[in-house]
C-alpha positions as CSV (number, residue, x, y, z in Angstrom):
1,M,57.4,-32.3,-21.3
2,R,54.1,-34.1,-20.6
3,I,51.0,-32.5,-22.2
4,A,47.5,-33.2,-21.0
5,L,44.7,-32.5,-23.5
6,A,41.5,-31.7,-21.5
7,Q,38.6,-33.1,-23.7
8,F,35.4,-32.3,-21.7
9,N,31.8,-31.1,-22.1
10,P,31.2,-27.6,-20.8
11,V,27.8,-26.0,-20.4
12,V,27.3,-22.6,-22.4
13,G,27.2,-19.8,-19.8
14,D,28.0,-22.0,-16.8
15,I,31.3,-20.2,-16.2
16,A,31.6,-21.3,-12.5
17,G,30.7,-24.9,-13.3
18,N,33.1,-25.0,-16.3
19,T,35.8,-23.5,-14.1
20,R,35.3,-26.2,-11.5
21,K,35.7,-28.9,-14.3
22,I,39.0,-27.3,-15.5
23,L,40.4,-27.3,-12.0
24,G,39.4,-30.9,-11.6
25,L,41.1,-31.9,-14.9
26,A,44.2,-29.8,-13.9
27,H,44.5,-31.8,-10.6
28,A,44.0,-35.1,-12.5
29,A,46.6,-34.0,-15.0
30,I,49.1,-33.1,-12.1
31,A,48.6,-36.5,-10.6
32,Q,49.7,-38.0,-14.0
33,G,52.7,-35.9,-14.0
34,A,51.7,-33.4,-16.7
35,D,53.5,-30.1,-17.1
36,V,50.9,-28.5,-19.3
37,L,47.2,-28.7,-19.4
38,V,45.4,-27.5,-22.7
39,T,41.5,-26.9,-22.6
40,P,39.4,-26.6,-25.8
41,E,38.4,-23.4,-27.4
42,L,36.2,-21.1,-25.2
43,A,36.4,-23.8,-22.6
44,L,35.4,-21.3,-19.8
45,T,32.1,-20.3,-21.4
46,G,31.3,-23.2,-23.7
47,Y,30.9,-22.9,-27.4
48,S,29.2,-20.8,-28.7
49,P,28.0,-18.2,-26.3
50,E,26.5,-16.3,-29.2
51,D,25.1,-12.9,-28.1
52,L,26.2,-13.4,-24.6
53,L,29.4,-12.2,-26.1
54,L,27.9,-8.8,-26.3
55,R,27.3,-8.4,-22.6
56,D,29.6,-6.6,-20.3
57,S,28.7,-8.8,-17.4
58,F,29.8,-11.9,-19.3
59,Y,33.4,-10.7,-19.5
60,R,33.5,-9.7,-15.8
61,A,32.5,-13.3,-15.0
62,C,35.2,-14.7,-17.3
63,S,37.9,-12.3,-15.6
64,Q,36.8,-13.7,-12.2
65,A,37.1,-17.2,-13.4
66,L,40.6,-16.6,-14.8
67,D,41.6,-15.1,-11.4
68,E,40.4,-18.3,-9.8
69,L,42.4,-20.5,-12.2
70,L,45.5,-18.2,-11.6
71,E,45.7,-19.6,-8.2
72,L,46.4,-23.0,-9.5
73,D,49.9,-24.2,-8.8
74,G,52.1,-27.1,-10.2
75,I,51.1,-27.0,-13.9
76,T,50.9,-24.6,-16.9
77,L,47.3,-24.0,-18.0
78,V,46.4,-22.9,-21.5
79,V,42.8,-22.0,-21.2
80,G,40.4,-20.9,-23.9
81,H,38.0,-17.9,-23.2
82,P,36.5,-14.8,-24.7
83,A,38.5,-11.6,-23.9
84,R,37.8,-7.9,-24.3
85,M,40.3,-5.1,-24.7
86,G,38.7,-1.7,-24.9
87,A,36.0,-1.9,-27.6
88,E,37.5,-5.0,-29.2
89,R,36.5,-8.7,-28.4
90,F,38.7,-11.7,-29.0
91,N,38.5,-15.4,-29.1
92,A,41.5,-15.9,-26.7
93,A,43.8,-18.4,-25.1
94,T,45.6,-17.4,-21.8
95,V,48.7,-19.2,-20.6
96,L,48.7,-19.3,-16.7
97,R,51.5,-20.6,-14.4
98,D,52.0,-20.3,-10.7
99,G,50.1,-17.1,-10.4
100,N,51.4,-15.5,-13.5
101,R,49.9,-14.8,-16.8
102,L,52.6,-15.7,-19.3
103,G,50.7,-14.4,-22.4
104,Q,47.4,-14.3,-24.3
105,Y,46.9,-15.5,-27.7
106,H,44.1,-14.1,-30.1
107,K,42.6,-16.3,-32.7
108,M,43.7,-15.1,-36.2
109,Q,41.3,-16.9,-38.5
110,L,37.6,-16.2,-37.6
111,P,35.2,-18.6,-39.5
112,N,32.1,-17.0,-40.7
113,D,30.5,-19.9,-42.7
114,E,28.4,-23.0,-42.1
115,V,27.4,-22.6,-38.5
116,F,30.1,-20.1,-37.4
117,D,29.4,-16.4,-36.8
118,E,32.7,-15.3,-35.3
119,C,33.1,-12.1,-37.3
120,R,29.9,-10.9,-35.7
121,Y,31.6,-11.0,-32.3
122,F,35.5,-11.1,-32.5
123,T,38.4,-9.1,-33.9
124,P,41.1,-11.3,-35.5
125,G,44.4,-11.6,-33.7
126,A,47.5,-10.4,-35.4
127,A,50.5,-12.1,-33.6
128,P,51.7,-15.5,-32.8
129,L,52.2,-16.7,-29.1
130,V,55.1,-19.0,-28.2
131,F,55.9,-19.7,-24.4
132,Q,58.7,-21.5,-22.7
133,Q,58.1,-24.8,-20.9
134,G,61.3,-26.3,-19.6
135,D,63.5,-26.7,-22.5
136,A,60.6,-26.5,-25.1
137,K,58.9,-23.6,-26.8
138,V,55.2,-24.2,-27.2
139,G,53.2,-22.5,-29.9
140,V,49.3,-21.8,-29.4
141,L,46.6,-21.8,-32.2
142,I,42.8,-21.8,-31.8
143,C,40.7,-24.1,-34.1
144,E,40.4,-22.4,-37.5
145,D,44.0,-21.2,-37.4
146,V,45.2,-24.7,-38.0
147,W,43.0,-24.9,-41.2
148,S,45.1,-22.1,-42.7
149,V,48.8,-22.1,-43.6
150,D,49.8,-18.8,-42.1
151,P,49.2,-19.1,-38.3
152,A,51.1,-22.4,-38.0
153,A,53.9,-20.9,-40.1
154,E,54.0,-17.9,-37.9
155,A,54.2,-20.0,-34.8
156,A,57.1,-22.0,-36.5
157,D,58.9,-18.8,-37.3
158,A,58.5,-17.6,-33.7
159,G,60.5,-20.6,-32.6
160,A,57.9,-23.2,-31.6
161,D,59.1,-26.7,-31.0
162,V,55.5,-28.0,-30.7
163,V,52.1,-26.5,-31.3
164,V,48.9,-27.0,-29.1
165,V,45.6,-26.3,-30.9
166,L,42.4,-25.4,-28.8
167,N,39.2,-26.4,-30.7
168,A,35.5,-26.3,-30.6
169,S,35.0,-28.4,-33.8
170,P,31.4,-29.7,-34.2
171,F,30.7,-33.1,-35.8
172,H,29.4,-33.7,-39.4
173,R,30.0,-36.8,-41.4
174,N,33.8,-37.6,-42.2
175,K,34.8,-34.7,-39.9
176,I,37.3,-36.7,-37.9
177,E,39.2,-37.9,-40.8
178,T,39.1,-34.3,-42.3
179,R,40.7,-33.0,-39.0
180,H,43.5,-35.6,-39.2
181,D,44.2,-34.6,-42.8
182,V,44.4,-30.9,-42.1
183,V,46.7,-31.3,-39.0
184,R,48.9,-33.7,-41.0
185,F,49.4,-31.1,-43.7
186,R,50.4,-28.5,-41.1
187,A,52.9,-30.8,-39.6
188,E,54.4,-31.6,-43.0
189,E,54.6,-28.0,-43.9
190,T,56.2,-26.8,-40.6
191,G,58.1,-29.8,-39.6
192,L,56.3,-29.5,-36.1
193,P,54.3,-31.9,-34.0
194,F,50.7,-30.8,-33.0
195,A,48.5,-31.6,-30.1
196,Y,44.9,-31.0,-31.0
197,V,42.2,-30.9,-28.1
198,N,38.5,-30.7,-28.9
199,L,35.2,-30.1,-27.0
200,S,32.8,-33.0,-26.4
201,G,29.0,-32.9,-25.9
202,G,26.0,-31.3,-27.2
203,Q,25.0,-27.5,-27.5
204,D,21.7,-27.0,-29.1
205,E,22.0,-28.2,-32.8
206,L,25.8,-28.7,-32.5
207,V,27.5,-31.8,-31.2
208,F,31.2,-31.8,-30.4
209,D,32.6,-35.3,-30.9
210,G,35.9,-34.9,-28.9
211,A,38.3,-37.3,-30.7
212,S,41.3,-35.2,-29.7
213,F,44.6,-36.4,-31.0
214,A,48.3,-35.7,-31.6
215,V,50.5,-36.0,-34.6
216,N,54.2,-36.2,-34.8
217,R,56.5,-34.2,-37.0
218,A,55.9,-36.7,-39.8
219,G,52.1,-36.2,-39.7
220,E,51.4,-39.5,-38.1
221,V,48.6,-39.8,-35.5
222,V,50.5,-40.9,-32.3
223,A,47.8,-40.5,-29.8
224,Q,44.0,-40.5,-30.0
225,A,41.2,-39.9,-27.5
226,A,37.9,-41.6,-27.7
227,A,35.1,-39.9,-29.6
228,Y,32.1,-38.3,-27.6
229,D,33.5,-39.1,-24.1
230,D,35.3,-36.8,-21.7
231,E,39.0,-37.8,-21.5
232,L,42.4,-36.6,-20.4
233,L,44.6,-37.5,-23.2
234,I,48.3,-37.6,-22.1
235,V,51.1,-37.1,-24.8
236,D,54.8,-36.8,-24.0
237,F,57.2,-34.4,-26.0
238,D,60.8,-35.6,-26.0
239,G,63.7,-35.4,-28.4
240,G,61.9,-32.7,-30.5
241,D,58.7,-34.7,-31.2
242,L,55.5,-36.1,-29.7
243,L,55.9,-39.8,-28.7
244,P,53.3,-42.5,-29.3
245,G,50.6,-42.7,-26.6
246,A,47.2,-44.1,-26.0
247,K,45.1,-44.5,-29.1
248,A,41.4,-45.2,-28.8
249,A,39.5,-46.9,-31.6
250,L,37.2,-44.5,-33.4
251,P,33.6,-45.1,-34.3
252,G,32.6,-46.1,-37.9
253,P,30.5,-43.8,-40.1
254,L,27.1,-45.0,-39.0
255,E,28.0,-45.3,-35.3
256,S,29.3,-41.7,-35.5
257,V,26.0,-40.4,-36.7
258,Y,24.1,-42.5,-34.2
259,R,26.1,-41.3,-31.3
260,T,25.9,-37.7,-32.4
261,L,22.1,-38.1,-32.3
262,V,22.4,-39.7,-28.9
263,T,24.7,-37.0,-27.5
264,G,22.5,-34.3,-28.9
265,V,19.5,-35.6,-27.2
266,R,21.2,-36.4,-24.0
267,D,22.7,-32.9,-23.6
268,Y,19.7,-30.9,-24.8
269,I,17.5,-32.7,-22.3
270,G,20.0,-32.7,-19.5
271,K,21.5,-29.3,-19.9
272,N,18.1,-27.6,-20.1
273,G,16.8,-29.6,-17.1
274,F,13.9,-31.5,-18.6
275,P,12.9,-34.6,-16.7
276,G,12.7,-36.8,-19.7
277,A,11.3,-37.2,-23.3
278,L,8.0,-37.8,-24.8
279,L,7.2,-38.8,-28.5
280,G,4.5,-40.1,-30.7
281,L,5.1,-43.6,-31.8
282,S,3.4,-44.5,-35.2
283,G,4.6,-47.9,-36.0
284,G,6.9,-46.3,-38.7
285,I,10.6,-46.2,-39.1
286,D,11.2,-42.5,-38.1
287,S,9.5,-42.7,-34.8
288,A,11.1,-46.1,-34.1
289,L,14.7,-44.6,-34.6
290,T,13.7,-41.5,-32.5
291,L,12.6,-43.8,-29.7
292,A,15.8,-45.9,-29.9
293,V,18.0,-42.8,-29.8
294,A,16.0,-41.4,-26.9
295,V,16.2,-44.6,-24.8
296,D,20.0,-44.8,-25.6
297,A,20.5,-41.2,-24.5
298,L,18.2,-41.0,-21.4
299,G,17.4,-44.5,-20.3
300,A,14.0,-46.2,-20.6
301,D,12.7,-44.8,-17.4
302,K,12.9,-41.2,-18.7
303,V,11.1,-41.9,-22.0
304,H,7.3,-41.9,-22.7
305,A,6.0,-43.1,-26.0
306,V,2.4,-42.5,-27.1
307,M,0.5,-44.3,-29.9
308,M,-2.4,-42.3,-31.3
309,P,-4.1,-44.5,-33.8
310,S,-6.8,-43.4,-36.2
311,R,-9.2,-45.2,-38.5
312,Y,-6.3,-45.3,-41.1
313,T,-3.7,-46.7,-38.7
314,A,-2.9,-50.2,-39.7
315,D,-3.2,-53.0,-37.2
316,I,0.5,-54.0,-37.8
317,S,1.5,-50.3,-36.8
318,V,0.0,-50.8,-33.4
319,T,1.4,-54.4,-33.1
320,D,4.8,-53.3,-34.0
321,S,4.7,-50.3,-31.7
322,R,3.7,-52.5,-28.8
323,D,6.5,-54.9,-29.7
324,M,9.2,-52.3,-29.6
325,V,8.2,-50.7,-26.4
326,A,8.0,-54.2,-24.8
327,R,11.5,-54.7,-25.9
328,L,12.7,-51.4,-24.5
329,G,10.6,-51.1,-21.3
330,V,9.5,-47.5,-21.8
331,K,6.3,-46.0,-20.5
332,Y,3.6,-46.4,-23.1
333,E,0.0,-45.5,-23.7
334,E,-2.5,-45.5,-26.5
335,I,-5.0,-42.6,-27.2
336,E,-7.5,-43.1,-29.8
337,I,-7.9,-39.8,-31.9
338,W,-10.9,-40.6,-34.1
339,P,-13.6,-39.4,-31.8
340,M,-11.7,-36.0,-31.6
341,Y,-11.2,-36.0,-35.3
342,E,-15.0,-36.4,-35.9
343,S,-15.6,-33.6,-33.5
344,F,-13.4,-31.3,-35.4
345,V,-14.9,-32.3,-38.7
346,Q,-18.4,-31.7,-37.4
347,A,-17.4,-28.2,-36.0
348,L,-15.9,-27.3,-39.4
349,A,-18.6,-28.9,-41.5
350,P,-20.3,-25.4,-42.1
351,S,-17.1,-23.8,-43.3
352,F,-16.2,-26.7,-45.4
353,A,-19.7,-27.1,-47.1
354,G,-19.4,-28.0,-50.7
355,L,-15.6,-28.4,-50.6
356,A,-13.9,-31.8,-51.3
357,E,-11.7,-33.5,-48.8
358,D,-8.0,-33.0,-49.1
359,T,-4.9,-32.7,-47.1
360,T,-6.8,-30.4,-44.7
361,E,-8.5,-33.5,-43.2
362,E,-5.2,-35.3,-43.1
363,N,-3.4,-32.4,-41.3
364,L,-6.2,-32.4,-38.8
365,Q,-5.2,-35.8,-37.5
366,A,-1.6,-34.7,-37.1
367,R,-2.6,-31.6,-35.4
368,I,-4.7,-33.6,-32.9
369,R,-1.8,-35.8,-32.1
370,G,0.5,-32.7,-31.7
371,T,-2.0,-31.1,-29.3
372,L,-2.2,-34.3,-27.2
373,L,1.6,-34.6,-27.0
374,M,2.0,-31.0,-26.0
375,A,-0.7,-31.4,-23.4
376,L,1.2,-34.5,-21.9
377,S,4.4,-32.5,-22.1
378,N,2.9,-29.5,-20.2
379,K,1.6,-31.8,-17.6
380,S,4.8,-33.9,-17.1
381,G,7.5,-31.4,-17.9
382,K,9.0,-33.9,-20.4
383,L,10.1,-32.5,-23.8
384,V,8.4,-33.6,-26.9
385,L,10.8,-35.1,-29.5
386,T,9.7,-34.7,-33.1
387,T,10.2,-37.5,-35.5
388,G,10.4,-35.9,-39.1
389,N,13.6,-36.4,-41.1
390,K,15.5,-34.2,-43.4
391,S,13.9,-35.5,-46.5
392,E,10.5,-34.5,-45.1
393,M,11.8,-31.1,-44.0
394,T,13.2,-30.5,-47.5
395,T,9.8,-31.2,-49.2
396,G,7.4,-30.0,-46.5
397,Y,6.1,-33.4,-46.1
398,C,5.3,-32.5,-42.4
399,T,2.5,-30.6,-40.7
400,L,3.0,-27.3,-38.9
401,Y,1.5,-27.7,-35.4
402,G,1.2,-31.4,-36.0
403,D,4.1,-33.8,-36.4
404,M,6.4,-30.7,-36.3
405,A,5.1,-29.8,-32.8
406,G,7.8,-30.3,-30.2
407,G,11.0,-29.1,-28.6
408,F,13.8,-31.2,-30.3
409,A,13.8,-32.6,-33.9
410,V,16.1,-35.6,-33.5
411,L,16.2,-36.6,-37.2
412,K,16.1,-33.1,-38.6
413,D,19.5,-33.5,-40.4
414,V,19.0,-37.2,-41.2
415,A,17.9,-38.1,-44.8
416,K,15.2,-41.0,-45.0
417,T,17.7,-43.3,-46.7
418,L,20.1,-42.7,-43.7
419,V,17.3,-43.4,-41.4
420,F,17.1,-46.9,-42.8
421,E,20.8,-47.4,-42.6
422,L,21.0,-46.3,-38.8
423,C,18.0,-48.5,-37.9
424,R,19.8,-51.6,-39.3
425,W,23.1,-50.5,-37.7
426,R,21.3,-50.1,-34.3
427,N,19.8,-53.6,-34.6
428,L,23.1,-55.1,-35.1
429,Q,24.0,-53.8,-31.7
430,G,21.0,-55.6,-30.2
431,E,17.6,-55.9,-32.0
432,I,15.2,-53.5,-30.6
433,I,13.4,-52.3,-33.8
434,P,11.0,-54.9,-35.2
435,E,12.1,-56.0,-38.6
436,R,8.7,-55.2,-40.2
437,I,9.1,-51.5,-39.2
438,I,12.3,-51.5,-41.3
439,T,11.0,-53.4,-44.3
440,R,7.3,-52.1,-44.9
441,P,6.8,-49.1,-47.3
442,P,6.8,-45.8,-45.4
443,S,3.4,-44.2,-44.9
444,A,1.9,-41.3,-43.0
445,E,-1.3,-43.3,-42.6
446,L,-3.5,-40.3,-42.9
447,R,-5.7,-41.8,-45.6
448,P,-6.6,-45.3,-46.9
449,D,-3.7,-47.2,-48.5
450,Q,-1.4,-44.2,-48.4
451,T,2.5,-44.4,-49.0
452,D,5.0,-41.7,-49.0
453,Q,5.8,-42.2,-52.7
454,D,2.3,-41.1,-53.6
455,S,3.5,-37.7,-53.1
456,L,7.2,-37.9,-53.3
457,P,9.9,-39.3,-55.7
458,P,11.5,-42.6,-54.4
459,Y,13.6,-41.7,-51.3
460,E,17.0,-42.8,-53.1
461,V,16.2,-40.2,-55.8
462,L,14.8,-37.5,-53.5
463,D,17.9,-37.7,-51.1
464,A,20.4,-37.7,-53.9
465,I,18.8,-34.6,-55.3
466,M,18.6,-33.0,-51.8
467,A,22.2,-33.8,-51.0
468,R,23.4,-32.2,-54.1
469,Y,21.2,-29.0,-53.9
470,V,21.2,-28.4,-50.1
471,E,24.5,-29.8,-49.0
472,E,26.6,-29.4,-52.1
473,N,25.0,-26.2,-53.3
474,L,24.7,-27.5,-56.9
475,S,22.1,-25.8,-59.1
476,A,19.1,-27.7,-60.5
477,D,20.7,-27.6,-64.1
478,A,23.9,-29.1,-62.8
479,I,22.0,-31.9,-61.0
480,I,19.8,-32.6,-64.2
481,A,23.2,-32.8,-66.1
482,E,24.3,-35.7,-63.7
483,G,21.4,-37.7,-65.1
484,Y,18.5,-37.1,-62.7
485,A,15.1,-36.6,-64.3
486,E,14.3,-33.0,-64.9
487,A,10.7,-33.3,-63.5
488,D,12.1,-34.8,-60.3
489,V,14.7,-32.1,-59.8
490,R,12.4,-29.3,-60.5
491,R,9.8,-30.7,-58.2
492,V,12.2,-31.2,-55.2
493,V,13.6,-27.7,-55.7
494,R,10.1,-26.1,-55.9
495,L,9.1,-28.0,-52.7
496,L,12.2,-27.0,-50.9
497,K,11.6,-23.3,-51.8
498,V,7.9,-23.0,-50.9
499,N,8.3,-24.7,-47.5
500,E,10.9,-22.4,-46.1
501,Y,8.3,-20.9,-43.8
502,K,7.8,-24.4,-42.2
503,R,11.5,-25.0,-41.7
504,R,11.8,-21.6,-40.0
505,Q,9.2,-22.7,-37.4
506,A,10.7,-26.1,-36.8
507,P,12.5,-27.1,-33.5
508,V,16.3,-27.4,-33.6
509,G,17.9,-30.7,-34.0
510,P,21.4,-32.3,-34.1
511,R,23.5,-31.5,-37.2
512,V,25.1,-34.5,-38.8
513,T,26.0,-33.1,-42.2
514,H,28.1,-30.1,-43.2
515,R,24.9,-28.3,-44.0
516,G,21.7,-28.9,-42.2
517,F,18.5,-26.8,-41.8
518,G,19.8,-24.8,-38.9
519,K,22.3,-22.1,-38.5
520,D,24.0,-22.9,-41.7
521,W,20.8,-22.6,-43.8
522,R,19.6,-19.0,-44.0
523,Y,17.3,-18.4,-47.0
524,P,14.7,-15.9,-47.2
525,I,11.1,-17.0,-46.8
526,T,9.8,-14.4,-49.3
527,N,12.0,-15.3,-52.3
528,K,11.4,-15.0,-56.1
529,F,14.8,-16.1,-57.3
530,S,14.9,-19.3,-59.2
């Protein structure tokens, strides 16, 4: 038996377009002699349709698409889709062959943590599904099912010789290795081989990294699809096991994060129909990395960078920005903001009489820049990419309606220390970021001689505290017990808490850790718990 794993990039809600992609993959699989084609989880609709799953018309469209796929001859198709039976909704996989529906499997384990809300939409399944293909019996699981012992054991008890797993498993750091480990455990427990197919592509804050694979009965990876790309991975089942097949090299840790950012930008811009991207370039490291990602995602011809210097902008910031855009060949312009700033200050002078200057005047500069970028966006149709990182989002070191103004936050889940690592990694692939941008002390350049560490702990300390509190869910006391200074820990936690209202108004951005400030972070804004 030859199994084809259809790793592809659907568009949420484009049921007709996704159906055409599946048909095209089926014909390609037939041409390669495949007997079975397995799609990812919810392949018909894309993942996740969220509250589209509450609309009757959505299920009617899915039923029509299944009818169209039912006309396919010459291959058994295992297709992921939502299904409704009476008042219940299921995350389903239907097996189609030569005009017949051989069975429908309902996902048993419904994740309801991190970015997943499946208990909001679906009823858990209660029975295994095993279908006959030639001399082999094929069990079916969906994503979370393979992370638990029981569904795979039930498939084995029902007589499966091999198990196919449909997945919509989003990326976070080290996720590919974790998937391998989990499926290896299931193979060792059941004595069965597993073929695992995953989505590729970006959907709002989620990025699906593909990297579909197969393991034999011993738990060894015998076939591996490339990460991030669409691919039809062919694996052969013979003699009771999956045989060695093509094995693509997987990206390293930094490349994985960088390609996740690129994929997120590419698909958010492309799937939503924006003609390109626009960003403010400051001469600092965050905007430099954002520009690099945007160009790698979209091409230089679709990216517009704007430098908006003030009296506090260092000459080297302008020089380095000009250097970088020259290397990349993007559209570039400079708009001096100081005359506008002075007009604002003059207009506000009566209201501010007798009050000392403070962050208000700094934030005015950021808000002028945000206004200019949004005006250019409105005129051109290009989407503004914000440049703030996760460290800044944690502490509120960002300005509402200023540097937070935009449509997609590329570095929203990227800590400042990781920003430096990614810039160095990207320059190893071809030096596009001027070295001085990477080596000079970070500064918002909103007042004379300003550096980030005037207001924040060193980023190595800040990011370590943030990772433990936000991503590992440790308490402040537990972090202090690890040896971090109590003053630093209490300060970071306090800043995190009081800036929740800002994060709630921030644009979405690609998730690269197992807990970002998106769907998997849901703290109340009004909150007196310490």
